[in-house]
Z-matrix of the N, CA and C atoms (Angstrom, degrees):
N
C 1 1.478
C 2 1.538 1 107.81
N 3 1.265 2 114.80 1 130.03
C 4 1.501 3 119.67 2 177.86
C 5 1.514 4 109.42 3 -111.73
N 6 1.332 5 113.24 4 156.99
C 7 1.478 6 120.17 5 179.97
C 8 1.528 7 106.35 6 -119.31
N 9 1.307 8 113.14 7 128.33
C 10 1.482 9 120.72 8 -179.69
C 11 1.538 10 107.78 9 -125.94
N 12 1.305 11 115.20 10 82.33
C 13 1.490 12 122.00 11 176.82
C 14 1.499 13 109.24 12 -134.04
N 15 1.335 14 114.40 13 139.48
C 16 1.494 15 121.28 14 -177.05
C 17 1.516 16 106.66 15 -128.75
N 18 1.334 17 115.18 16 134.10
C 19 1.491 18 120.86 17 172.46
C 20 1.538 19 106.13 18 -132.74
N 21 1.281 20 116.55 19 115.54
C 22 1.450 21 123.08 20 177.98
C 23 1.485 22 112.43 21 -135.95
N 24 1.328 23 116.22 22 159.86
C 25 1.472 24 121.97 23 176.67
C 26 1.520 25 107.98 24 -142.66
N 27 1.325 26 116.06 25 142.05
C 28 1.442 27 120.39 26 179.73
C 29 1.525 28 110.26 27 175.53
N 30 1.322 29 114.86 28 -165.60
C 31 1.448 30 122.77 29 -176.92
C 32 1.511 31 110.80 30 -110.21
N 33 1.323 32 115.37 31 145.02
C 34 1.479 33 121.27 32 179.54
C 35 1.558 34 107.48 33 -67.55
N 36 1.279 35 113.11 34 133.83
C 37 1.479 36 118.08 35 178.53
C 38 1.522 37 114.08 36 -86.97
N 39 1.312 38 116.72 37 -14.69
C 40 1.474 39 121.59 38 -178.85
C 41 1.533 40 107.28 39 -157.81
N 42 1.325 41 113.51 40 166.53
C 43 1.459 42 118.41 41 175.97
C 44 1.505 43 111.17 42 -68.86
N 45 1.324 44 119.94 43 145.21
C 46 1.464 45 120.76 44 -177.74
C 47 1.550 46 110.48 45 -65.94
N 48 1.337 47 114.43 46 153.00
C 49 1.468 48 123.00 47 178.93
C 50 1.502 49 108.65 48 -114.40
N 51 1.282 50 118.71 49 120.80
C 52 1.469 51 124.04 50 -179.33
C 53 1.523 52 109.55 51 -104.81
N 54 1.324 53 114.88 52 130.61
C 55 1.499 54 119.54 53 177.80
C 56 1.532 55 108.29 54 -146.19
N 57 1.313 56 116.66 55 169.35
C 58 1.440 57 121.58 56 -178.96
C 59 1.519 58 109.24 57 -123.11
N 60 1.301 59 116.18 58 137.55
C 61 1.509 60 120.47 59 173.97
C 62 1.514 61 110.34 60 -77.57
N 63 1.344 62 116.19 61 164.00
C 64 1.461 63 117.43 62 176.83
C 65 1.498 64 114.61 63 -56.93
N 66 1.332 65 116.83 64 -22.84
C 67 1.457 66 120.02 65 -179.40
C 68 1.532 67 110.39 66 -79.88
N 69 1.335 68 118.40 67 -9.69
C 70 1.432 69 121.20 68 -176.66
C 71 1.520 70 113.85 69 98.95
N 72 1.318 71 117.29 70 -8.21
C 73 1.457 72 121.00 71 178.85
C 74 1.549 73 110.43 72 -71.26
N 75 1.298 74 113.93 73 131.01
C 76 1.486 75 119.08 74 -179.52
C 77 1.533 76 109.23 75 -84.97
N 78 1.330 77 116.15 76 142.39
C 79 1.422 78 121.91 77 -178.68
C 80 1.544 79 106.86 78 -131.94
N 81 1.360 80 113.57 79 131.17
C 82 1.460 81 120.26 80 178.26
C 83 1.557 82 107.75 81 -115.50
N 84 1.310 83 116.93 82 125.69
C 85 1.448 84 122.80 83 -178.75
C 86 1.541 85 109.41 84 -117.96
N 87 1.334 86 114.64 85 137.38
C 88 1.467 87 119.45 86 176.39
C 89 1.555 88 107.51 87 -158.38
N 90 1.338 89 114.44 88 164.77
C 91 1.446 90 120.65 89 -178.40
C 92 1.502 91 109.24 90 -115.06
N 93 1.297 92 115.45 91 149.26
C 94 1.507 93 123.80 92 178.50
C 95 1.502 94 108.72 93 -129.28
N 96 1.330 95 113.73 94 130.99
C 97 1.496 96 119.51 95 178.27
C 98 1.547 97 106.64 96 -97.05
N 99 1.304 98 114.32 97 121.97
C 100 1.475 99 121.23 98 -178.02
C 101 1.553 100 106.40 99 -114.13
N 102 1.305 101 118.41 100 118.51
C 103 1.466 102 123.83 101 -175.71
C 104 1.531 103 111.07 102 -84.17
N 105 1.293 104 116.97 103 139.19
C 106 1.467 105 123.59 104 167.12
C 107 1.516 106 108.42 105 -109.35
N 108 1.322 107 114.43 106 138.57
C 109 1.461 108 119.14 107 177.20
C 110 1.547 109 110.82 108 -91.00
N 111 1.333 110 115.26 109 113.54
C 112 1.449 111 119.73 110 -176.63
C 113 1.544 112 108.60 111 -128.71
N 114 1.299 113 114.86 112 155.19
C 115 1.473 114 120.26 113 179.04
C 116 1.538 115 110.05 114 -95.62
N 117 1.336 116 113.13 115 129.99
C 118 1.496 117 117.75 116 177.05
C 119 1.537 118 108.57 117 -72.93
N 120 1.326 119 114.99 118 124.15
C 121 1.457 120 119.81 119 -178.39
C 122 1.512 121 112.93 120 -68.77
N 123 1.338 122 117.61 121 -21.97
C 124 1.460 123 120.53 122 -179.04
C 125 1.503 124 112.78 123 -83.91
N 126 1.357 125 115.75 124 -50.77
C 127 1.441 126 121.69 125 -176.43
C 128 1.516 127 113.24 126 -90.00
N 129 1.390 128 115.71 127 -26.72
C 130 1.456 129 119.34 128 -175.20
C 131 1.509 130 112.13 129 84.43
N 132 1.297 131 120.36 130 2.06
C 133 1.423 132 121.95 131 -178.98
C 134 1.534 133 109.50 132 -92.39
N 135 1.361 134 113.01 133 153.92
C 136 1.458 135 119.77 134 175.64
C 137 1.530 136 111.41 135 -80.07
N 138 1.317 137 116.94 136 135.75
C 139 1.500 138 121.38 137 -178.62
C 140 1.517 139 107.99 138 -135.31
N 141 1.352 140 114.19 139 156.19
C 142 1.451 141 121.89 140 175.52
C 143 1.504 142 109.47 141 -90.76
N 144 1.329 143 114.98 142 127.92
C 145 1.469 144 121.80 143 177.97
C 146 1.517 145 106.67 144 -113.30
N 147 1.329 146 119.14 145 113.70
C 148 1.460 147 121.41 146 -174.36
C 149 1.528 148 110.08 147 -79.68
N 150 1.336 149 113.22 148 145.78
C 151 1.485 150 123.12 149 169.90
C 152 1.490 151 106.48 150 -119.90
N 153 1.328 152 118.09 151 127.43
C 154 1.432 153 122.75 152 -177.09
C 155 1.533 154 109.63 153 -98.85
N 156 1.335 155 115.20 154 117.00
C 157 1.472 156 120.91 155 -176.79
C 158 1.529 157 109.74 156 -115.50
N 159 1.336 158 114.83 157 129.34
C 160 1.477 159 120.67 158 175.19
C 161 1.518 160 109.45 159 -81.95
N 162 1.330 161 116.53 160 136.27
C 163 1.448 162 122.56 161 179.35
C 164 1.539 163 109.69 162 -126.40
N 165 1.327 164 116.58 163 150.26
C 166 1.445 165 120.54 164 -179.82
C 167 1.513 166 109.06 165 -142.05
N 168 1.346 167 115.64 166 141.67
C 169 1.472 168 122.65 167 -179.12
C 170 1.541 169 105.61 168 -124.85
N 171 1.352 170 116.42 169 131.00
C 172 1.430 171 121.22 170 178.84
C 173 1.534 172 109.80 171 -111.54
N 174 1.339 173 113.81 172 152.30
C 175 1.455 174 118.34 173 169.79
C 176 1.512 175 115.25 174 94.75
N 177 1.336 176 115.24 175 -155.76
C 178 1.448 177 121.77 176 -172.99
C 179 1.510 178 113.67 177 -68.22
N 180 1.318 179 117.33 178 -19.86
C 181 1.460 180 119.71 179 -178.70
C 182 1.506 181 113.90 180 -78.56
N 183 1.317 182 116.10 181 -15.94
C 184 1.475 183 119.44 182 -175.69
C 185 1.522 184 113.65 183 -60.39
N 186 1.334 185 117.33 184 -46.97
C 187 1.451 186 119.72 185 -175.74
C 188 1.521 187 112.92 186 -67.99
N 189 1.384 188 118.68 187 -48.27
C 190 1.477 189 117.33 188 175.62
C 191 1.500 190 114.07 189 -57.89
N 192 1.314 191 117.97 190 -39.18
C 193 1.461 192 119.24 191 179.37
C 194 1.529 193 110.95 192 -67.57
N 195 1.264 194 117.70 193 -33.14
C 196 1.465 195 121.90 194 177.52
C 197 1.528 196 111.21 195 -60.94
N 198 1.350 197 115.13 196 -36.95
C 199 1.473 198 117.13 197 178.93
C 200 1.495 199 113.24 198 -74.26
N 201 1.318 200 117.42 199 -25.20
C 202 1.415 201 121.03 200 -174.31
C 203 1.542 202 114.14 201 -93.99
N 204 1.293 203 115.68 202 -44.34
C 205 1.483 204 122.16 203 -175.97
C 206 1.518 205 111.05 204 -75.28
N 207 1.283 206 114.54 205 149.42
C 208 1.494 207 121.39 206 175.14
C 209 1.545 208 108.83 207 -154.86
N 210 1.302 209 115.64 208 171.33
C 211 1.463 210 119.79 209 -179.00
C 212 1.526 211 109.70 210 -61.06
N 213 1.322 212 115.76 211 132.21
C 214 1.486 213 120.93 212 -179.85
C 215 1.530 214 114.18 213 95.12
N 216 1.359 215 117.69 214 -12.69
C 217 1.459 216 119.20 215 179.14
C 218 1.527 217 110.56 216 -62.42
N 219 1.323 218 117.11 217 136.31
C 220 1.468 219 120.53 218 178.30
C 221 1.519 220 108.63 219 -94.95
N 222 1.311 221 116.07 220 127.47
C 223 1.452 222 122.39 221 -175.98
C 224 1.521 223 110.82 222 -136.83
N 225 1.326 224 115.35 223 157.76
C 226 1.455 225 122.95 224 168.22
C 227 1.516 226 108.68 225 -113.89
N 228 1.298 227 116.39 226 129.03
C 229 1.512 228 122.52 227 -172.33
C 230 1.509 229 108.39 228 -116.36
N 231 1.362 230 112.89 229 135.04
C 232 1.466 231 119.16 230 170.47
C 233 1.523 232 106.86 231 -126.51
N 234 1.346 233 115.93 232 130.77
C 235 1.463 234 118.41 233 179.76
C 236 1.510 235 109.98 234 -172.79
N 237 1.325 236 115.79 235 -149.40
C 238 1.452 237 122.96 236 -176.72
C 239 1.537 238 109.91 237 -140.22
N 240 1.305 239 115.56 238 153.81
C 241 1.463 240 121.02 239 -179.23
C 242 1.537 241 109.77 240 -81.79
N 243 1.328 242 113.76 241 142.97
C 244 1.477 243 119.40 242 175.95
C 245 1.532 244 108.04 243 -140.83
N 246 1.301 245 113.52 244 127.20
C 247 1.464 246 118.78 245 176.66
C 248 1.527 247 108.65 246 -98.93
N 249 1.315 248 117.10 247 128.24
C 250 1.483 249 123.09 248 -178.06
C 251 1.512 250 110.07 249 -126.25
N 252 1.311 251 114.59 250 152.12
C 253 1.472 252 122.10 251 -178.22
C 254 1.521 253 109.34 252 -139.75
N 255 1.303 254 117.55 253 138.81
C 256 1.448 255 123.27 254 -179.13
C 257 1.518 256 109.53 255 -152.03
N 258 1.341 257 114.81 256 171.55
C 259 1.490 258 121.32 257 -179.74
C 260 1.526 259 108.11 258 -108.66
N 261 1.285 260 112.38 259 130.35
C 262 1.462 261 118.64 260 178.00
C 263 1.509 262 109.64 261 -72.52
N 264 1.352 263 115.70 262 124.85
C 265 1.466 264 120.33 263 -176.43
C 266 1.514 265 111.88 264 -68.87
N 267 1.321 266 117.16 265 -31.97
C 268 1.463 267 121.14 266 -175.28
C 269 1.530 268 109.78 267 -78.42
N 270 1.300 269 118.05 268 -45.15
C 271 1.442 270 119.65 269 -176.66
C 272 1.508 271 113.66 270 -101.63
N 273 1.318 272 117.31 271 -18.85
C 274 1.450 273 121.23 272 -178.50
C 275 1.480 274 114.56 273 79.10
N 276 1.322 275 118.25 274 2.19
C 277 1.461 276 121.79 275 179.68
C 278 1.519 277 111.29 276 -83.83
N 279 1.291 278 115.11 277 153.75
C 280 1.472 279 118.21 278 175.92
C 281 1.538 280 110.82 279 -82.50
N 282 1.236 281 112.05 280 140.87
C 283 1.462 282 119.04 281 -178.10
C 284 1.554 283 107.68 282 -129.93
N 285 1.320 284 114.82 283 157.06
C 286 1.459 285 119.39 284 -179.40
C 287 1.566 286 107.53 285 -152.25
N 288 1.310 287 113.36 286 160.86
C 289 1.458 288 117.87 287 175.56
C 290 1.544 289 108.64 288 -161.10
N 291 1.335 290 113.26 289 159.97
C 292 1.469 291 120.63 290 177.09
C 293 1.514 292 106.12 291 -114.19
N 294 1.352 293 116.99 292 126.22
C 295 1.441 294 121.32 293 -176.56
C 296 1.534 295 108.60 294 -138.87
N 297 1.333 296 112.86 295 166.99
C 298 1.468 297 120.99 296 179.67
C 299 1.503 298 108.99 297 -101.50
N 300 1.349 299 115.42 298 122.50
C 301 1.456 300 121.48 299 172.02
C 302 1.516 301 106.51 300 -84.32
N 303 1.333 302 116.67 301 113.73
C 304 1.464 303 121.76 302 -170.25
C 305 1.554 304 110.28 303 -79.59
N 306 1.347 305 112.17 304 130.13
C 307 1.485 306 118.48 305 172.63
C 308 1.543 307 110.95 306 -102.48
N 309 1.298 308 117.30 307 -39.38
C 310 1.463 309 120.78 308 -179.88
C 311 1.511 310 110.70 309 -137.79
N 312 1.335 311 114.60 310 143.45
C 313 1.461 312 121.98 311 178.49
C 314 1.528 313 108.15 312 -127.22
N 315 1.350 314 113.78 313 130.94
C 316 1.473 315 118.60 314 175.97
C 317 1.547 316 105.82 315 -122.08
N 318 1.321 317 114.76 316 129.07
C 319 1.465 318 120.95 317 -178.30
C 320 1.558 319 108.69 318 -84.33
N 321 1.302 320 116.68 319 128.81
C 322 1.456 321 120.53 320 -179.58
C 323 1.508 322 112.04 321 -117.05
N 324 1.309 323 118.43 322 7.23
C 325 1.481 324 120.07 323 176.83
C 326 1.497 325 109.63 324 -73.65
N 327 1.353 326 117.88 325 155.54
C 328 1.472 327 120.61 326 176.83
C 329 1.497 328 111.50 327 -54.09
N 330 1.309 329 114.62 328 150.27
C 331 1.473 330 119.27 329 -175.37
C 332 1.510 331 111.83 330 -66.33
N 333 1.352 332 117.77 331 -35.10
C 334 1.452 333 118.24 332 -179.33
C 335 1.532 334 110.65 333 -65.55
N 336 1.347 335 116.91 334 -33.85
C 337 1.463 336 118.41 335 178.08
C 338 1.494 337 111.17 336 -70.89
N 339 1.368 338 117.35 337 -33.71
C 340 1.439 339 119.53 338 177.15
C 341 1.534 340 112.62 339 -66.35
N 342 1.298 341 115.13 340 -37.36
C 343 1.497 342 120.11 341 -179.66
C 344 1.559 343 109.52 342 -68.15
N 345 1.330 344 116.64 343 -34.06
C 346 1.463 345 116.38 344 179.35
C 347 1.503 346 111.63 345 -66.88
N 348 1.374 347 116.53 346 -33.67
C 349 1.434 348 119.47 347 -178.51
C 350 1.506 349 112.01 348 -86.89
N 351 1.313 350 118.69 349 -14.37
C 352 1.467 351 121.56 350 179.87
C 353 1.493 352 110.99 351 99.76
N 354 1.303 353 116.89 352 125.07
C 355 1.457 354 120.74 353 -179.12
C 356 1.499 355 112.26 354 -80.34
N 357 1.337 356 115.57 355 162.90
C 358 1.460 357 121.66 356 -178.47
C 359 1.497 358 109.38 357 -133.13
N 360 1.309 359 119.35 358 133.16
C 361 1.436 360 126.08 359 174.10
C 362 1.518 361 109.08 360 -119.46
N 363 1.337 362 117.94 361 116.27
C 364 1.450 363 117.57 362 178.11
C 365 1.528 364 113.85 363 -71.44
N 366 1.299 365 116.70 364 149.83
C 367 1.445 366 119.55 365 177.94
C 368 1.508 367 108.45 366 -80.50
N 369 1.347 368 114.03 367 168.87
C 370 1.501 369 118.76 368 -174.67
C 371 1.525 370 110.05 369 -61.44
N 372 1.319 371 117.61 370 -32.81
C 373 1.491 372 122.71 371 -174.14
C 374 1.515 373 109.97 372 -70.85
N 375 1.350 374 120.28 373 -14.13
C 376 1.447 375 123.26 374 -176.87
C 377 1.502 376 114.07 375 -88.22
N 378 1.281 377 116.59 376 0.68
C 379 1.507 378 119.33 377 175.25
C 380 1.491 379 110.27 378 86.99
N 381 1.344 380 112.31 379 166.12
C 382 1.439 381 120.86 380 -176.65
C 383 1.526 382 112.53 381 -93.76
N 384 1.308 383 117.50 382 -7.32
C 385 1.457 384 119.53 383 -177.99
C 386 1.453 385 115.19 384 -69.34
N 387 1.294 386 118.19 385 -25.06
C 388 1.483 387 122.00 386 -177.71
C 389 1.502 388 110.17 387 -90.22
N 390 1.306 389 118.48 388 108.24
C 391 1.434 390 123.03 389 -176.41
C 392 1.538 391 109.54 390 -95.95
N 393 1.311 392 116.72 391 119.76
C 394 1.417 393 121.14 392 -178.69
C 395 1.507 394 110.84 393 -123.42
N 396 1.319 395 116.79 394 146.01
C 397 1.496 396 119.21 395 172.31
C 398 1.518 397 107.59 396 -76.71
N 399 1.321 398 116.28 397 139.34
C 400 1.431 399 122.39 398 179.80
C 401 1.502 400 110.80 399 -83.75
N 402 1.358 401 112.80 400 164.19
C 403 1.467 402 118.13 401 175.69
C 404 1.546 403 109.06 402 -56.86
N 405 1.289 404 115.43 403 143.89
C 406 1.446 405 117.90 404 176.73
C 407 1.513 406 108.40 405 -76.96
N 408 1.313 407 118.06 406 118.10
C 409 1.425 408 122.71 407 179.59
C 410 1.511 409 109.03 408 -79.51
N 411 1.335 410 116.58 409 123.01
C 412 1.462 411 117.16 410 -178.92
C 413 1.524 412 111.66 411 -64.88
N 414 1.278 413 116.16 412 130.63
C 415 1.444 414 121.35 413 179.19
C 416 1.521 415 110.45 414 -72.41
N 417 1.317 416 113.13 415 140.43
C 418 1.490 417 117.75 416 179.40
C 419 1.537 418 108.26 417 -67.22
N 420 1.322 419 111.79 418 131.69
C 421 1.464 420 117.38 419 178.61
C 422 1.496 421 108.48 420 -76.04
N 423 1.312 422 116.52 421 133.91
C 424 1.480 423 117.70 422 178.81
C 425 1.532 424 110.34 423 -65.40
N 426 1.330 425 114.84 424 142.97
C 427 1.474 426 119.34 425 178.04
C 428 1.520 427 110.86 426 -61.56
N 429 1.281 428 117.22 427 139.64
C 430 1.467 429 119.77 428 -178.18
C 431 1.481 430 109.11 429 -63.56
N 432 1.270 431 116.30 430 128.74
C 433 1.451 432 122.77 431 179.75
C 434 1.507 433 110.16 432 -76.41
N 435 1.309 434 116.44 433 131.02
C 436 1.474 435 120.97 434 177.53
C 437 1.501 436 107.89 435 -78.03
N 438 1.271 437 112.61 436 112.17
C 439 1.473 438 118.37 437 -178.06
C 440 1.516 439 108.17 438 -84.61
N 441 1.277 440 115.04 439 108.52
C 442 1.444 441 121.62 440 175.76
C 443 1.514 442 108.30 441 -101.51
N 444 1.298 443 111.81 442 121.11
C 445 1.436 444 115.78 443 178.62
C 446 1.512 445 110.67 444 -87.15
N 447 1.272 446 111.06 445 116.51
C 448 1.461 447 117.26 446 -179.27
C 449 1.513 448 110.22 447 -62.94
N 450 1.341 449 118.70 448 133.71
C 451 1.457 450 119.61 449 178.35
C 452 1.513 451 111.47 450 -59.61
N 453 1.268 452 114.54 451 133.89
C 454 1.448 453 116.89 452 179.86
C 455 1.497 454 111.53 453 -67.83
N 456 1.266 455 113.88 454 138.86
C 457 1.455 456 118.79 455 -177.45
C 458 1.518 457 109.19 456 -65.93
N 459 1.367 458 114.30 457 126.83
C 460 1.473 459 120.00 458 178.74
C 461 1.522 460 109.20 459 -74.24
N 462 1.260 461 119.05 460 139.28
C 463 1.460 462 118.77 461 178.73
C 464 1.519 463 109.83 462 -65.59
N 465 1.271 464 114.62 463 132.69
C 466 1.480 465 121.43 464 -178.30
C 467 1.497 466 109.59 465 -68.74
N 468 1.340 467 112.75 466 121.07
C 469 1.448 468 119.40 467 179.73
C 470 1.542 469 105.92 468 -84.20
N 471 1.228 470 116.25 469 114.50
C 472 1.471 471 120.84 470 176.85
C 473 1.507 472 109.62 471 -84.64
N 474 1.303 473 115.36 472 141.30
C 475 1.449 474 120.99 473 -179.34
C 476 1.490 475 109.69 474 -58.36
N 477 1.193 476 114.34 475 -45.94
C 478 1.522 477 118.59 476 177.64
C 479 1.472 478 107.08 477 -132.23
N 480 1.263 479 114.63 478 137.22
C 481 1.443 480 118.89 479 178.11
C 482 1.534 481 107.41 480 -68.59
N 483 1.320 482 109.65 481 145.89
C 484 1.451 483 114.99 482 -178.81
C 485 1.514 484 108.46 483 -62.95
N 486 1.355 485 112.65 484 126.77
C 487 1.433 486 116.88 485 179.30
C 488 1.478 487 110.48 486 -68.12
N 489 1.322 488 112.19 487 132.10
C 490 1.476 489 114.34 488 179.83
C 491 1.511 490 108.49 489 -66.35
N 492 1.271 491 116.04 490 144.38
C 493 1.463 492 122.24 491 -179.94
C 494 1.497 493 108.60 492 -62.01
N 495 1.352 494 115.43 493 136.94
C 496 1.500 495 117.30 494 179.62
C 497 1.511 496 108.99 495 -58.96
N 498 1.310 497 109.09 496 141.82
C 499 1.471 498 114.36 497 -179.85
C 500 1.501 499 108.96 498 -69.10
N 501 1.232 500 111.45 499 142.24
C 502 1.470 501 117.43 500 179.70
C 503 1.522 502 111.32 501 -65.99
N 504 1.356 503 115.43 502 125.45
C 505 1.457 504 120.87 503 178.84
C 506 1.552 505 108.68 504 -65.86
N 507 1.270 506 116.93 505 135.36
C 508 1.450 507 118.86 506 177.03
C 509 1.499 508 111.91 507 -59.56
N 510 1.236 509 118.17 508 135.70
C 511 1.438 510 123.15 509 -179.65
C 512 1.541 511 110.00 510 -62.69
N 513 1.376 512 115.40 511 137.23
C 514 1.497 513 117.03 512 179.74
C 515 1.514 514 110.24 513 -59.18
N 516 1.335 515 110.13 514 138.40
C 517 1.416 516 115.45 515 -178.15
C 518 1.546 517 109.94 516 -72.06
N 519 1.249 518 113.80 517 137.01
C 520 1.472 519 119.75 518 178.68
C 521 1.507 520 110.38 519 -72.39
N 522 1.344 521 112.74 520 120.67
C 523 1.445 522 117.73 521 -178.94
C 524 1.512 523 110.08 522 -69.92
N 525 1.272 524 112.30 523 132.52
C 526 1.444 525 116.38 524 -179.54
C 527 1.519 526 110.61 525 -73.15
N 528 1.289 527 113.45 526 140.04
C 529 1.505 528 118.83 527 -179.31
C 530 1.504 529 107.13 528 -66.74
N 531 1.376 530 113.70 529 142.97
C 532 1.508 531 117.13 530 -179.85
C 533 1.508 532 110.14 531 -58.99
N 534 1.291 533 110.38 532 139.86
C 535 1.448 534 116.13 533 -177.77
C 536 1.532 535 109.31 534 -66.93
N 537 1.291 536 113.07 535 139.42
C 538 1.471 537 117.96 536 179.70
C 539 1.536 538 111.44 537 -63.94
N 540 1.324 539 113.73 538 130.31
C 541 1.433 540 119.41 539 177.06
C 542 1.493 541 110.14 540 -65.63
N 543 1.277 542 118.11 541 136.89
C 544 1.499 543 118.44 542 178.99
C 545 1.494 544 109.11 543 -63.53
N 546 1.311 545 114.97 544 135.96
C 547 1.464 546 120.64 545 179.56
C 548 1.514 547 109.54 546 -63.11
N 549 1.376 548 114.05 547 141.51
C 550 1.506 549 117.10 548 178.36
C 551 1.494 550 109.07 549 -60.05
N 552 1.300 551 115.60 550 145.30
C 553 1.486 552 117.99 551 179.17
C 554 1.523 553 110.58 552 -61.83
N 555 1.262 554 110.91 553 139.26
C 556 1.475 555 119.03 554 178.91
C 557 1.536 556 108.45 555 -72.39
N 558 1.369 557 113.07 556 118.40
C 559 1.439 558 118.14 557 -179.91
C 560 1.504 559 109.80 558 -75.16
N 561 1.265 560 114.82 559 133.77
C 562 1.473 561 120.41 560 179.41
C 563 1.513 562 110.26 561 -65.86
N 564 1.247 563 116.53 562 136.54
C 565 1.479 564 120.29 563 179.76
C 566 1.568 565 108.65 564 -60.86
N 567 1.302 566 114.89 565 143.30
C 568 1.492 567 117.07 566 179.37
C 569 1.492 568 109.14 567 -64.04
N 570 1.312 569 111.15 568 136.02
C 571 1.445 570 116.15 569 -179.56
C 572 1.539 571 110.68 570 -64.14
N 573 1.293 572 112.18 571 134.35
C 574 1.479 573 119.93 572 177.29
C 575 1.535 574 107.71 573 -72.01
N 576 1.230 575 112.43 574 117.81
C 577 1.453 576 115.88 575 179.67
C 578 1.509 577 109.20 576 -85.02
N 579 1.303 578 110.14 577 114.68
C 580 1.498 579 114.94 578 179.60
C 581 1.561 580 107.55 579 -71.48
N 582 1.326 581 112.27 580 139.33
C 583 1.506 582 116.27 581 178.91
C 584 1.492 583 110.40 582 -60.32
N 585 1.240 584 116.26 583 142.47
C 586 1.453 585 118.35 584 178.11
C 587 1.533 586 111.89 585 -64.74
N 588 1.309 587 110.16 586 136.60
C 589 1.445 588 116.51 587 -179.62
C 590 1.530 589 108.50 588 -74.84
N 591 1.276 590 111.07 589 118.80
C 592 1.452 591 115.68 590 -177.41
C 593 1.527 592 109.20 591 -84.05
N 594 1.249 593 113.25 592 119.45
C 595 1.458 594 119.45 593 176.68
C 596 1.534 595 109.55 594 -78.19
N 597 1.328 596 113.89 595 120.04
C 598 1.494 597 113.77 596 -179.93
C 599 1.506 598 109.60 597 -60.85
N 600 1.240 599 112.44 598 147.96
C 601 1.470 600 118.47 599 -179.82
C 602 1.485 601 109.80 600 -61.97
N 603 1.305 602 113.92 601 128.23
C 604 1.421 603 120.08 602 176.89
C 605 1.500 604 113.23 603 -66.91
N 606 1.314 605 116.24 604 134.99
C 607 1.494 606 118.83 605 -179.92
C 608 1.479 607 106.26 606 -95.09
N 609 1.199 608 110.48 607 136.96
C 610 1.436 609 116.91 608 178.32
C 611 1.483 610 107.10 609 -83.39
N 612 1.303 611 116.02 610 97.00
C 613 1.472 612 121.12 611 178.67
C 614 1.501 613 105.86 612 -114.77
N 615 1.201 614 109.84 613 136.74
C 616 1.486 615 118.00 614 178.03
C 617 1.474 616 109.01 615 -116.08
N 618 1.255 617 112.43 616 158.66
C 619 1.441 618 118.56 617 -178.89
C 620 1.493 619 111.56 618 -59.66
N 621 1.238 620 115.64 619 -25.23
C 622 1.436 621 117.81 620 -176.47
C 623 1.491 622 110.48 621 -74.75
N 624 1.270 623 116.18 622 -19.54
C 625 1.444 624 117.41 623 -176.88
C 626 1.507 625 110.90 624 -87.91
N 627 1.335 626 118.49 625 -9.20
C 628 1.456 627 119.75 626 -178.09
C 629 1.479 628 105.31 627 -88.51
N 630 1.360 629 114.06 628 123.12
C 631 1.455 630 117.04 629 179.14
C 632 1.496 631 110.57 630 -74.07
N 633 1.258 632 118.71 631 152.67
C 634 1.452 633 124.52 632 -179.92
C 635 1.472 634 107.39 633 -108.91
């Protein structure tokens, strides 16, 4: 069992080309540049290396996409690979190429750029695989609000102005107590006069008066 699915994203390298097959089926062809990030072996810097991939869309989606896509549009593609071969009518040589048959397209360009080119909405018969941005619906502008300026409140005129509270009377100063009078100096007690020592009268005693 093999798997044949392709998912790429990039920018269109040219404007799409719309043509019709002899059966009446419309075919839209365009190219997408897909960059690979590779390192430059000389400078060591990372660089983008483009790969150019041919894409083709069949059926009813071809014409609407042709109106919307243009060179430089950024898209994401999902599809499958197909190898085709044919003979060049001018040279008679056989030619071949490998291309992506697109199943789904997602637009990645900025919305303002999409609006300048015109949006596209697929009909229900075109399948759900084709994802398109819808027209931008203009938002209803809010009704202008009537700005009513509320009248400024007038200052209330009082009949009488509030009387200012009486100023507090200063508290009476506390009278200082009279200073204590210094105590009178303590008088020293009168000295007690000791009675004079009376010297007994000396007796005139002579050695001659002392008996032996």
